[in-house]
N, C-alpha and C positions, 0 to 999 in steps of 0.2 A: 737229729733234726729232720733228716729225710724221712725217718720212720714216723715221726710225729705228723708230718705233712700228709703221709699216706693214710694214717688213721683218720685224720681230720677230713680228708677227701672222701674216704669211704662213708664217714658219718654224714657228710653233706649229701652224698649221692643217695643214701638211704632215706634222709629226710625229704629230699625232692621226690623220690619214688612214692613215699607215703602221701605227699601233698597232691600228687597227680591221681592217686587212687580215689575213686568215687564210689558212693553207695547207689546202686541201681535199685530203685523201688519198682518191683515187677508185680503187676496185678494179675490174679488168676482166681478162678472160682473154687478150686479145690474139690470140685464135684463133677468132673468130666473124665471119667475113667476111659482109657488108661493114660490120658494126657496129663491130668492133674487131679489128684484125689488124696484123701487122708485115710491111712490105714495104721492102726495101733498108735493113734495120735501123731503120726508122722506124715508130713506133706511129701508126696512123691509122685512119680510119673515121668513120662517122656519130656514134658515141658520143663520140669524141675531139673532133670539131668542136663537138658539142653542149655538152660540159662546158667547153670553152674559151670558148664564147659566154656560158655562164652566169657563168664567172669574170670575163669582161670586163664583164659587167653588175653584178656584186656587188663588183668591185674586189679579189677574192681571187686567190691563186695556186693552180694545180692541180698536184698531184703524183700522177701515174698509177702505180699499184702493180699489176703484172701477176702472176698466179698461176693455177693450175688452177681451172677454173670451180667444181669441187666444194669448193674451199677458201674461196671468197669469203664465203659466209654466216658461217662461223666467224670469219673475219677481221673482219667487221663486228661480230659479237657481242662479240668481245674488245677492240674499240677500235683494232685495227691500221689500219683504214680508216674513213672517215666515211660512205661510201655506196658503192653498186655501180652502175656504168653498163655493163650487159652484157645488155640486154633482159630485165630482171627482171619477170616477170609477177606482177601482184597476185593473190594467192590467199588464201582464208580462213585457211589454216595460217600463211602468212607474215604476215598482218595480226595474228595473235595475238602475234607477236614484235616486229614493226617498225611504224613509221608510214611512210606513203608520200607522195611528192609527187603532184601531179596527173598523170594519164597523159600521156605525150608521144609514144607510138607505139600505134597500133591495128592489130592483125594477127589472124592465125588459125593454128591448128595444121594442119600439112600433112603428108600421107603422100607420101613420095618412094620410087620404085622404080627398078630397073635398066631402062634404055630397052628397050621391047618388052613389058614386063610390065604397062604401065598399062591394057591392055585386060582383063587378068585381075584386077587389083587396082585398083578404082576408088574406094577410100576405106576408112574404118575397118571397114565391114561385111564387107569381104573379107579381113580380117587374121586370121580364125579359122584356127588351125593353122599360122600363119606366125611366123617369128622377126622381131622388130622392134627396131631399135636406137634408143636415145635417149642424149643427153648426160647423164653422171652429174651429179646435183645439179639438173637442170632439172625443170620442172613437167610435162614431157611424159609422164613415167612415170605421174604421177597422172591425167592426162587419159586415158591408155590404160586405166588400171585402173578408171576410172569408166564405161567403155563397157559396153553390155549383154553383149557377147561377150568381156569381159576375161579370163575364166577359160580361154579358148581361144587366147589370144595369149601367145607366149613373148617377154617383154620383156627385152632385154639392155642394160645400161648400159655406156657407153664414156666414156673420157676424150677420145678423138679417133678419127679414121678411120672414123666411121660411114658417110660417103659412099663412101669407098673400099671398105669391106667390102660395101656394098650393090651397088656396081658390079661387084665381083668375084664376087657370088653367095654370099658367106659368110653373109649375112642376107638376108631377103626384102624388107625395106623399112627406112626410118628415118623418124622424125618430128621435125620442127623447125618453126620458124615459116615462114609462106608467103613473106614477103618475102625472108628469107635463102635459102630453098630456091630461089626463082626466080633470085636473083642468083648463087648457087652454080652452078646448071645453066648459066647464061649464060656464066660465066667459066671453068668447069672443063672439061677435056677428057674427064672421066669420062662414060660413057654412062648418064645419069640422066634421069628424067622425073617430072613431077608426076602424082600419082595422084588424080584427082578434085579436088573443091573443098575449101577449109578446113572442118574439122569443129568448130571451137570458136573463139569470139571471145577474143582475147588483148588485155589492156590492160597495157602496160609502163610502169613508173614507177621512180623512185629510192627505195630503202628507207633508213631512218635508225633508229638505236636509239631505243627508246621510253622516253626519259627527257627531262628538261627541256632539256638541251643539244641532244639529237637533234631534239626537236620545234621548238626555236627555229631550228635550221639548216634543217629542212624548210620552215618558214614563209618563211625568207629565200630559199631556192632556189625555192620556189613563186612568189614575187613575180617573180623573174627569168624563170621559164618563161612566166608570163603576158605579160611584156613582150616576150619573144622570139616568142611567138605573135602578139601584137597588131601588132608592127612588121614581121612577115614573115620575120624571120631564121630561125626554125625551119623554115618552109616552104622557104626557100632551101637550107638544109643538106640537107633531105630530097630536094629536086630534084637536088642535086649528086650524091647517092649512089644514088638509086633512080629518078630520072626521074619521080617522082610524089610527092605529098604524103601520107605515111603518118602524119602527126602529128595528123590529125583523124579522128573517127569518120565512117564512111560513112552 
């Protein structure tokens, strides 16, 4: 009789655990190497490993939903996804709409040019009179528009191919985060070069809808991120993809 009770209790415990498990619908572009990209028909990258590690910690399932970067914010607002894992920078404008997890990547905005042009363009001060590409929906357009010489910069938004168009001379430069830029140059055959040092600190985090459910999910994910930082898992994932720990502020 006692044995039967124990088996029943274990079954009840298992069913309760399954009931508490949730499916996290995580949006990403699948086109931002090395954070999220597709290779041999497999979605992979730093963000993929990061979200899988979070799910392992919380006991949830992850459903990755890929779409164009410019559509991710709208998908979060309408509830099609629960968060975005695609190097989303914390900005005042985004904080008016969403609540954010603690930052898990610390980076900087970087100007990238065609190889050979880095002597003439050494940073944002040299972008006056130049055409500069940024990814549509990213915060890099806002960063460029905040520069003292913003009125003299022709900013063009792209869904893709900003690196290719820069290498081909169709635009003078593009701006993205330093880590991705360096990795892109290292992995790509395109003739590209970093132009100077990063010109703005970037803190990337996971956004959630600013309602009771979104804030509760944020708090649960935050606890998992803290654990992953404390036990070294987050640093290991960073070392795997970048050969450095980009998850802590310098």
